[in-house]
MISETI-514729 format. One line per field, with one value per residue (C-alpha): residue number from 1; residue in three letters; x, y, z. Coordinates in steps of 0.05 Angstrom, whole numbers. Example, Ala and Ser with C-alpha at 12.3 -4.5 7.8 and 13.67 -1.06 7.14 Angstrom:
<atoms>
nr: [1 | 2]
rest: [ALA | SER]
px: [246 | 273]
py: [-90 | -21]
pz: [156 | 143]
</atoms>
This chain:
<atoms>
nr: [1 | 2 | 3 | 4 | 5 | 6 | 7 | 8 | 9 | 10 | 11 | 12 | 13 | 14 | 15 | 16 | 17 | 18 | 19 | 20 | 21 | 22 | 23 | 24 | 25 | 26 | 27 | 28 | 29 | 30 | 31 | 32 | 33 | 34 | 35 | 36 | 37 | 38 | 39 | 40 | 41 | 42 | 43 | 44 | 45 | 46 | 47 | 48 | 49 | 50 | 51 | 52 | 53 | 54 | 55 | 56 | 57 | 58 | 59 | 60 | 61 | 62 | 63 | 64 | 65 | 66 | 67 | 68 | 69 | 70 | 71 | 72 | 73 | 74 | 75 | 76 | 77 | 78 | 79 | 80 | 81 | 82 | 83 | 84 | 85 | 86 | 87 | 88 | 89 | 90 | 91 | 92 | 93 | 94 | 95 | 96 | 97 | 98 | 99 | 100 | 101 | 102 | 103 | 104 | 105 | 106 | 107 | 108 | 109 | 110 | 111 | 112 | 113 | 114 | 115 | 116 | 117 | 118 | 119 | 120 | 121 | 122 | 123 | 124 | 125 | 126 | 127 | 128 | 129 | 130 | 131 | 132 | 133 | 134 | 135 | 136 | 137 | 138 | 139 | 140 | 141 | 142 | 143 | 144 | 145 | 146 | 147 | 148 | 149 | 150 | 151 | 152 | 153 | 154 | 155 | 156 | 157 | 158 | 159 | 160 | 161 | 162 | 163 | 164 | 165 | 166 | 167 | 168 | 169 | 170 | 171 | 172 | 173 | 174 | 175 | 176 | 177 | 178 | 179 | 180 | 181 | 182 | 183 | 184 | 185 | 186 | 187 | 188 | 189 | 190 | 191 | 192 | 193 | 194 | 195 | 196 | 197 | 198 | 199 | 200 | 201 | 202 | 203 | 204 | 205 | 206 | 207 | 208 | 209 | 210 | 211 | 212 | 213 | 214 | 215 | 216 | 217 | 218 | 219 | 220 | 221 | 222 | 223 | 224 | 225 | 226 | 227 | 228 | 229 | 230 | 231 | 232 | 233 | 234 | 235 | 236 | 237 | 238 | 239 | 240 | 241 | 242 | 243 | 244 | 245 | 246 | 247 | 248 | 249 | 250 | 251 | 252 | 253 | 254 | 255 | 256 | 257 | 258 | 259 | 260 | 261 | 262 | 263 | 264 | 265 | 266 | 267 | 268 | 269 | 270 | 271 | 272 | 273 | 274 | 275 | 276 | 277 | 278 | 279 | 280 | 281 | 282 | 283 | 284 | 285 | 286 | 287 | 288 | 289 | 290 | 291 | 292 | 293 | 294 | 295 | 296 | 297 | 298 | 299 | 300 | 301 | 302 | 303 | 304 | 305 | 306 | 307 | 308 | 309 | 310 | 311 | 312 | 313 | 314 | 315 | 316 | 317 | 318 | 319 | 320 | 321 | 322 | 323 | 324 | 325 | 326 | 327 | 328 | 329 | 330 | 331 | 332 | 333 | 334 | 335 | 336 | 337 | 338 | 339 | 340 | 341 | 342 | 343 | 344 | 345 | 346 | 347 | 348 | 349 | 350 | 351 | 352 | 353 | 354 | 355 | 356 | 357 | 358 | 359 | 360 | 361 | 362 | 363 | 364 | 365 | 366 | 367 | 368 | 369 | 370 | 371 | 372 | 373 | 374 | 375 | 376 | 377 | 378 | 379 | 380 | 381 | 382 | 383 | 384 | 385 | 386 | 387 | 388 | 389 | 390 | 391 | 392 | 393 | 394 | 395 | 396 | 397 | 398 | 399 | 400 | 401 | 402 | 403 | 404 | 405 | 406 | 407 | 408 | 409 | 410 | 411 | 412 | 413 | 414 | 415 | 416 | 417 | 418 | 419 | 420 | 421 | 422 | 423 | 424 | 425 | 426 | 427 | 428 | 429 | 430 | 431 | 432 | 433 | 434 | 435 | 436 | 437 | 438 | 439 | 440 | 441 | 442 | 443 | 444 | 445 | 446 | 447 | 448 | 449 | 450 | 451 | 452 | 453 | 454 | 455 | 456 | 457 | 458 | 459 | 460 | 461 | 462 | 463 | 464 | 465 | 466 | 467 | 468 | 469 | 470 | 471 | 472 | 473 | 474 | 475 | 476 | 477 | 478 | 479 | 480 | 481 | 482 | 483 | 484 | 485 | 486 | 487 | 488 | 489 | 490 | 491 | 492 | 493 | 494 | 495 | 496 | 497 | 498]
rest: [MET | ASN | ARG | PRO | ALA | ARG | ARG | ASN | PRO | SER | SER | SER | SER | ARG | THR | ARG | ALA | GLN | GLY | THR | GLY | ARG | GLN | SER | ALA | PRO | SER | ARG | THR | ALA | LYS | ASN | THR | ALA | ALA | LYS | ASN | GLY | THR | SER | LYS | ALA | GLY | ARG | GLY | GLY | ARG | ALA | PRO | ALA | PRO | GLY | GLY | GLU | PHE | ALA | LEU | PRO | VAL | THR | VAL | THR | PRO | ALA | LEU | PRO | PRO | VAL | GLU | ALA | PHE | THR | GLU | LEU | ASP | LEU | PRO | LYS | GLN | MET | LEU | ALA | THR | LEU | ALA | ALA | GLU | GLY | VAL | THR | THR | PRO | PHE | PRO | ILE | GLN | GLY | ALA | THR | LEU | PRO | ASN | SER | LEU | ALA | GLY | ARG | ASP | VAL | LEU | GLY | ARG | GLY | ARG | THR | GLY | SER | GLY | LYS | THR | LEU | ALA | PHE | GLY | LEU | ALA | LEU | LEU | ALA | ARG | THR | ALA | GLY | GLN | ARG | ALA | GLU | PRO | ARG | GLN | PRO | LEU | ALA | LEU | VAL | LEU | VAL | PRO | THR | ARG | GLU | LEU | ALA | GLN | GLN | VAL | THR | ASP | ALA | LEU | THR | PRO | TYR | ALA | ARG | ALA | LEU | ARG | LEU | ARG | LEU | ALA | THR | VAL | VAL | GLY | GLY | LEU | SER | ILE | GLY | LYS | GLN | ALA | SER | ALA | LEU | ARG | GLY | GLY | ALA | GLU | VAL | VAL | VAL | ALA | THR | PRO | GLY | ARG | LEU | LYS | ASP | LEU | ILE | GLU | ARG | ASP | ASP | CYS | ARG | LEU | ASP | ARG | VAL | GLU | ILE | THR | VAL | LEU | ASP | GLU | ALA | ASP | GLN | MET | ALA | ASP | MET | GLY | PHE | MET | PRO | GLN | VAL | THR | ALA | LEU | LEU | ASP | GLN | VAL | ARG | PRO | GLY | GLY | GLN | ARG | LEU | LEU | PHE | SER | ALA | THR | LEU | ASP | ARG | ASN | ILE | ASP | LYS | LEU | VAL | ARG | ASN | TYR | LEU | ASP | ASP | PRO | VAL | VAL | HIS | SER | VAL | ASP | PRO | SER | ALA | GLY | ALA | VAL | VAL | THR | MET | ASP | HIS | HIS | VAL | LEU | HIS | VAL | GLU | ASP | ASP | ASP | LYS | HIS | ALA | THR | THR | THR | GLU | ILE | ALA | ALA | ARG | ASP | GLY | ARG | VAL | ILE | MET | PHE | ILE | ASP | SER | LYS | HIS | GLY | ALA | ASP | ARG | LEU | ALA | LYS | LYS | LEU | LEU | ALA | VAL | GLY | VAL | ARG | ALA | ALA | ALA | LEU | HIS | GLY | GLY | LYS | SER | GLN | SER | GLN | ARG | ASN | ARG | ALA | LEU | ALA | GLN | PHE | LYS | ASP | GLY | HIS | ILE | THR | ALA | LEU | VAL | ALA | THR | ASN | VAL | ALA | ALA | ARG | GLY | ILE | HIS | VAL | ASP | ASP | LEU | ASP | LEU | VAL | VAL | ASN | VAL | ASP | PRO | PRO | VAL | ASP | HIS | LYS | ASP | TYR | LEU | HIS | ARG | GLY | GLY | ARG | THR | ALA | ARG | ALA | GLY | GLU | SER | GLY | THR | VAL | VAL | THR | LEU | VAL | LEU | PRO | HIS | GLN | ARG | ARG | ASP | MET | THR | ARG | LEU | MET | THR | ASP | ALA | GLY | ILE | THR | PRO | THR | THR | THR | ARG | VAL | ARG | SER | GLY | GLY | ASP | GLU | LEU | SER | ARG | ILE | THR | GLY | ALA | GLN | ALA | PRO | SER | GLY | VAL | PRO | VAL | VAL | ILE | ALA | PRO | PRO | VAL | THR | GLU | THR | ARG | PRO | GLU | PRO | THR | GLY | ALA | ALA | ARG | ARG | SER | ARG | ARG | GLY | GLY | ARG | PRO | GLY | GLN | ASN | ARG | ARG | ARG | SER | SER | PRO | ALA | ARG | GLY | ASN | GLY | ARG]
px: [225 | 162 | 160 | 113 | 70 | 95 | 158 | 171 | 182 | 240 | 285 | 279 | 342 | 385 | 350 | 374 | 445 | 448 | 432 | 382 | 334 | 278 | 247 | 181 | 109 | 55 | -3 | -57 | -118 | -176 | -155 | -215 | -259 | -232 | -236 | -311 | -341 | -301 | -257 | -190 | -125 | -98 | -84 | -41 | -14 | 20 | -11 | -2 | -74 | -69 | -64 | -129 | -162 | -98 | -68 | -18 | 29 | 20 | 85 | 113 | 121 | 175 | 236 | 248 | 299 | 358 | 356 | 405 | 453 | 457 | 402 | 456 | 442 | 372 | 343 | 320 | 310 | 386 | 340 | 310 | 378 | 401 | 335 | 356 | 427 | 401 | 342 | 397 | 374 | 439 | 428 | 364 | 326 | 316 | 253 | 261 | 329 | 294 | 219 | 243 | 287 | 216 | 165 | 208 | 200 | 125 | 115 | 60 | 94 | 74 | 109 | 113 | 151 | 145 | 125 | 179 | 219 | 218 | 153 | 130 | 193 | 194 | 123 | 142 | 202 | 183 | 110 | 141 | 200 | 146 | 101 | 155 | 147 | 75 | 21 | -49 | -113 | -159 | -192 | -148 | -102 | -51 | -25 | -68 | -42 | -95 | -90 | -135 | -131 | -119 | -48 | -23 | -45 | -13 | 51 | 59 | 43 | 107 | 147 | 138 | 127 | 204 | 215 | 157 | 178 | 245 | 202 | 155 | 100 | 38 | 6 | -56 | -80 | -161 | -180 | -246 | -249 | -213 | -250 | -274 | -281 | -208 | -189 | -235 | -204 | -140 | -171 | -199 | -120 | -95 | -53 | -9 | -9 | -67 | -61 | -119 | -173 | -227 | -287 | -267 | -250 | -310 | -348 | -306 | -314 | -386 | -391 | -354 | -291 | -241 | -242 | -197 | -191 | -131 | -89 | -34 | -5 | -41 | -18 | -50 | -20 | -38 | -79 | -104 | -115 | -176 | -200 | -200 | -235 | -290 | -262 | -245 | -331 | -307 | -233 | -252 | -300 | -244 | -196 | -251 | -243 | -162 | -140 | -149 | -76 | -37 | 12 | -10 | 35 | 5 | 45 | 27 | 57 | 20 | -17 | -65 | -132 | -173 | -125 | -131 | -188 | -147 | -82 | -121 | -161 | -125 | -50 | -19 | 38 | 64 | 132 | 130 | 179 | 166 | 226 | 188 | 141 | 75 | 79 | 153 | 181 | 231 | 294 | 317 | 244 | 244 | 166 | 151 | 86 | 73 | 25 | -14 | -65 | -129 | -129 | -54 | -62 | -70 | -15 | 33 | 2 | 13 | 88 | 94 | 65 | 117 | 181 | 237 | 224 | 164 | 107 | 51 | -5 | -57 | -122 | -190 | -232 | -241 | -271 | -222 | -162 | -189 | -210 | -129 | -101 | -146 | -119 | -47 | -42 | -67 | -10 | 42 | 43 | 42 | -8 | -56 | -108 | -111 | -177 | -222 | -270 | -227 | -224 | -169 | -135 | -137 | -100 | -53 | -38 | -30 | 16 | 59 | 69 | 84 | 144 | 171 | 172 | 120 | 75 | 111 | 50 | 6 | -52 | -87 | -138 | -118 | -119 | -47 | -34 | -15 | 16 | 49 | 118 | 161 | 243 | 273 | 213 | 237 | 176 | 98 | 51 | -12 | -54 | -103 | -87 | -98 | -151 | -115 | -44 | -47 | -66 | -6 | 47 | 23 | 18 | 84 | 113 | 106 | 172 | 240 | 232 | 281 | 336 | 329 | 311 | 256 | 206 | 132 | 101 | 33 | -3 | -37 | -92 | -105 | -165 | -132 | -72 | -97 | -120 | -53 | -20 | -51 | -43 | 25 | 34 | 0 | 39 | 105 | 133 | 160 | 166 | 188 | 133 | 145 | 99 | 106 | 77 | 72 | 143 | 174 | 251 | 237 | 177 | 221 | 275 | 234 | 202 | 237 | 174 | 177 | 127 | 90 | 111 | 39 | 42 | -20 | 3 | -41 | -24 | -25 | -41 | 19 | 24 | -7 | 10 | -52 | -50 | -67 | -150 | -137 | -167 | -187 | -171 | -150 | -202 | -243 | -201 | -209 | -285 | -279 | -283 | -300 | -360 | -427 | -398 | -448 | -402 | -450 | -407 | -355 | -408 | -386 | -426 | -376 | -321 | -283 | -263 | -301]
py: [-351 | -388 | -383 | -421 | -392 | -429 | -475 | -522 | -495 | -544 | -505 | -439 | -434 | -474 | -418 | -363 | -389 | -385 | -314 | -323 | -286 | -344 | -365 | -402 | -371 | -397 | -435 | -386 | -435 | -397 | -338 | -310 | -342 | -304 | -237 | -250 | -268 | -213 | -259 | -228 | -262 | -218 | -283 | -318 | -255 | -239 | -169 | -122 | -84 | -7 | 40 | 89 | 48 | 75 | 32 | -23 | -55 | -128 | -169 | -227 | -294 | -318 | -280 | -240 | -242 | -194 | -139 | -127 | -68 | -85 | -110 | -175 | -207 | -211 | -277 | -232 | -249 | -227 | -188 | -155 | -134 | -112 | -65 | -36 | -26 | 8 | 51 | 76 | 45 | 18 | 13 | -8 | 54 | 29 | 5 | -43 | -75 | -93 | -119 | -144 | -207 | -222 | -206 | -246 | -312 | -309 | -273 | -223 | -143 | -93 | -34 | 36 | 92 | 160 | 184 | 177 | 127 | 74 | 39 | 25 | -15 | -44 | -83 | -78 | -118 | -168 | -182 | -181 | -227 | -280 | -268 | -285 | -341 | -352 | -338 | -303 | -335 | -287 | -242 | -278 | -239 | -273 | -212 | -147 | -68 | -39 | 43 | 100 | 149 | 154 | 187 | 129 | 73 | 115 | 123 | 46 | 39 | 77 | 45 | -18 | -24 | -34 | -86 | -121 | -111 | -143 | -210 | -206 | -197 | -156 | -97 | -68 | -12 | 2 | 50 | 105 | 160 | 125 | 77 | 14 | -15 | -16 | -41 | -98 | -111 | -118 | -160 | -205 | -214 | -227 | -184 | -225 | -156 | -112 | -44 | -12 | 25 | 0 | 20 | 15 | -60 | -74 | -48 | -94 | -156 | -148 | -148 | -215 | -178 | -199 | -249 | -254 | -323 | -331 | -278 | -299 | -238 | -176 | -111 | -49 | 15 | 73 | 31 | 90 | 151 | 82 | 76 | 151 | 162 | 103 | 56 | 1 | -43 | -41 | -66 | -119 | -150 | -151 | -184 | -241 | -254 | -273 | -334 | -359 | -365 | -324 | -259 | -203 | -139 | -76 | -6 | 52 | 132 | 124 | 76 | 81 | 54 | 65 | -6 | -40 | -86 | -100 | -120 | -167 | -203 | -204 | -207 | -265 | -263 | -198 | -182 | -110 | -53 | 23 | 68 | 130 | 147 | 159 | 228 | 238 | 291 | 286 | 309 | 336 | 383 | 458 | 478 | 543 | 573 | 648 | 686 | 736 | 785 | 770 | 829 | 809 | 733 | 734 | 780 | 741 | 676 | 704 | 726 | 656 | 624 | 678 | 643 | 614 | 542 | 489 | 501 | 457 | 497 | 465 | 493 | 470 | 465 | 448 | 516 | 557 | 515 | 543 | 608 | 614 | 580 | 632 | 693 | 668 | 663 | 735 | 766 | 720 | 654 | 595 | 556 | 507 | 468 | 394 | 370 | 315 | 349 | 348 | 290 | 243 | 271 | 336 | 314 | 272 | 330 | 384 | 333 | 318 | 395 | 414 | 349 | 376 | 460 | 480 | 490 | 524 | 524 | 475 | 496 | 427 | 404 | 339 | 297 | 313 | 290 | 223 | 186 | 248 | 240 | 300 | 306 | 359 | 395 | 438 | 480 | 457 | 512 | 506 | 568 | 535 | 504 | 425 | 396 | 349 | 323 | 268 | 315 | 366 | 307 | 271 | 349 | 359 | 292 | 318 | 354 | 323 | 262 | 211 | 239 | 305 | 368 | 414 | 471 | 465 | 533 | 544 | 613 | 627 | 670 | 704 | 670 | 599 | 606 | 562 | 510 | 512 | 505 | 439 | 413 | 425 | 394 | 330 | 326 | 324 | 383 | 451 | 500 | 564 | 625 | 683 | 747 | 772 | 809 | 816 | 854 | 835 | 808 | 749 | 724 | 718 | 690 | 642 | 617 | 654 | 706 | 755 | 804 | 764 | 799 | 819 | 802 | 747 | 675 | 618 | 548 | 507 | 441 | 392 | 384 | 315 | 276 | 265 | 219 | 248 | 234 | 166 | 174 | 127 | 60 | 68 | 96 | 42 | -20 | 11 | 13 | -60 | -62 | -27 | 28 | -17 | -73 | -111 | -95 | -144 | -203 | -179 | -188 | -236 | -292 | -283 | -300 | -242 | -250 | -187]
pz: [185 | 200 | 270 | 316 | 362 | 427 | 440 | 487 | 557 | 566 | 515 | 554 | 601 | 543 | 490 | 535 | 545 | 476 | 464 | 410 | 433 | 437 | 496 | 498 | 527 | 577 | 542 | 539 | 525 | 554 | 548 | 505 | 550 | 610 | 570 | 545 | 612 | 652 | 698 | 716 | 709 | 768 | 810 | 750 | 740 | 806 | 799 | 856 | 878 | 848 | 903 | 895 | 837 | 794 | 744 | 780 | 728 | 722 | 756 | 702 | 728 | 674 | 676 | 616 | 562 | 574 | 527 | 468 | 444 | 363 | 320 | 298 | 371 | 354 | 313 | 246 | 184 | 145 | 86 | 156 | 175 | 114 | 103 | 171 | 141 | 97 | 130 | 169 | 235 | 262 | 344 | 370 | 422 | 491 | 486 | 419 | 455 | 521 | 482 | 421 | 451 | 484 | 424 | 380 | 421 | 429 | 493 | 505 | 509 | 550 | 527 | 554 | 517 | 504 | 435 | 383 | 424 | 366 | 392 | 318 | 304 | 377 | 361 | 281 | 272 | 321 | 276 | 209 | 227 | 261 | 203 | 145 | 105 | 121 | 57 | 75 | 46 | 19 | 71 | 128 | 150 | 199 | 244 | 259 | 283 | 306 | 316 | 338 | 275 | 211 | 211 | 264 | 215 | 153 | 195 | 220 | 156 | 127 | 181 | 163 | 93 | 76 | 120 | 93 | 29 | 41 | 71 | 19 | 63 | 33 | 82 | 81 | 115 | 135 | 153 | 152 | 103 | 46 | 0 | 37 | -35 | -56 | 16 | 9 | -46 | -15 | 40 | -16 | -55 | 11 | 61 | 116 | 159 | 169 | 208 | 217 | 262 | 297 | 266 | 192 | 208 | 251 | 184 | 133 | 183 | 185 | 100 | 106 | 73 | 137 | 190 | 241 | 271 | 237 | 260 | 310 | 329 | 343 | 371 | 389 | 390 | 428 | 469 | 522 | 469 | 435 | 506 | 503 | 443 | 464 | 423 | 476 | 464 | 385 | 405 | 453 | 411 | 352 | 405 | 421 | 349 | 341 | 345 | 415 | 443 | 396 | 417 | 442 | 448 | 477 | 467 | 481 | 509 | 567 | 610 | 656 | 680 | 617 | 593 | 652 | 630 | 569 | 603 | 650 | 607 | 538 | 560 | 591 | 641 | 602 | 593 | 626 | 598 | 615 | 579 | 616 | 668 | 641 | 656 | 645 | 611 | 547 | 579 | 508 | 509 | 537 | 554 | 562 | 594 | 558 | 596 | 537 | 528 | 511 | 458 | 436 | 427 | 358 | 341 | 382 | 348 | 285 | 297 | 319 | 262 | 217 | 250 | 206 | 210 | 211 | 269 | 294 | 324 | 371 | 371 | 406 | 342 | 268 | 258 | 295 | 262 | 199 | 210 | 229 | 180 | 136 | 169 | 166 | 93 | 88 | 123 | 90 | 128 | 93 | 124 | 123 | 174 | 196 | 232 | 227 | 184 | 128 | 70 | 82 | 14 | 39 | 108 | 66 | 28 | 83 | 121 | 60 | 42 | 118 | 118 | 50 | 76 | 21 | 84 | 147 | 196 | 203 | 249 | 277 | 329 | 372 | 308 | 296 | 376 | 352 | 299 | 260 | 263 | 225 | 224 | 252 | 283 | 339 | 359 | 380 | 399 | 444 | 414 | 459 | 528 | 516 | 562 | 606 | 617 | 567 | 513 | 527 | 530 | 463 | 431 | 454 | 427 | 356 | 379 | 407 | 376 | 368 | 418 | 382 | 418 | 425 | 451 | 474 | 481 | 508 | 499 | 575 | 582 | 655 | 661 | 647 | 689 | 749 | 707 | 664 | 737 | 760 | 693 | 682 | 751 | 735 | 674 | 725 | 687 | 711 | 656 | 646 | 656 | 613 | 607 | 532 | 479 | 413 | 378 | 447 | 450 | 497 | 446 | 397 | 438 | 465 | 389 | 339 | 336 | 273 | 246 | 179 | 106 | 101 | 26 | 21 | -2 | -35 | -28 | -85 | -88 | -118 | -185 | -203 | -270 | -314 | -371 | -441 | -464 | -513 | -577 | -634 | -628 | -555 | -535 | -568 | -542 | -463 | -481 | -505 | -574 | -642 | -644 | -650 | -618 | -564 | -505 | -468 | -486 | -440 | -383 | -313 | -351 | -398 | -362 | -363 | -280 | -251]
</atoms>
């Protein structure tokens, strides 16, 4: 399955007729030069001007391959098809069926789909299939996925691991908050695919633990959030280091003017596919604005958190999330906080306990607005209304995923009502607005709110298996020999492989 990056253009029409899902892509020898000097490819790409300075999707010059309705219609490795069946992934989501024929053919792709629409496999299956059969040299990955947050990196890694394992491809996850030494060791051992946040990957490159000059396929996942978080200079610096003429896949839930430069400078004649409008609302999601009074907001929040079933509650600040989680625990709600001030192990533990039901109320900042997938989560609550409509859409996107239904509730104080009306207009959403109070029937009907038990709870960390302390000969063996033996005999100079 080791495919060349480009094919003879003369074979394109024959390939389309055969329906194999392969198509040649145009040459891009000058791509990185254009990116570095800031020149635009608007003339080549048939790009229409954007009214009012807003993002205008490029016009595809080379016709796209038609979508497929089954994975078996694609030229995927048999091991991957078997793994899809084993994972219960039977029918492609629209964004997968539309983009995979083209990405498997080596085309650049610009894909927009709401959160939960299947973007990870849309780019991941193509990336893995086109990398299959190759072997990376130490420190020189062959494919790269850039993501904005640690949580999204872990979610992408988890989603792709079964397919990578089936193809015997090595994945390395490179994110901040975890041991850079272990990540460097994984890269030195050789990894065909690297899933990374920009800052940590930049650090590893500066340490000479990673080079990108052999990266043939680059994915930007949630590129608009990377722009919003100020990562764009790092992203473009990394893109300038990958192999010239390689494939670029850009997927996001929203496409706005913040990523216009990326599209102009790094994507060549991309196949453009949009499952939903940038500000589109999910049809299986109900939106409620609940008007509450200042003196009743905490009681209302507590009763929602005490519902039967899980809920993610978004709040503005780290300290606010910690305070609310502590108060909920004190009245009997199994709650935990998730925010950027927590260590990565704490964040992973809170999320794992939430997914398995050990925690029922996850109080989070915007760090959880993207990159977190929880099965059967039917309620998201904005305890503090988001700042803009994109944050609202991504917070709400934690529910109603993969075709399931869900509800998004926003608690709005009197002085916040005008701003909330404007935000909903920008998001293209017409919510149901209701005035509620704690203990009321309407609050219970919409959210399942109920009075908490009042019995304080303590969330214990998960039990981990510990190894017994070695004794006698075992301890001496692990230390490197008998008591009194010169341990320097196993130094690097004597060739112990370290």
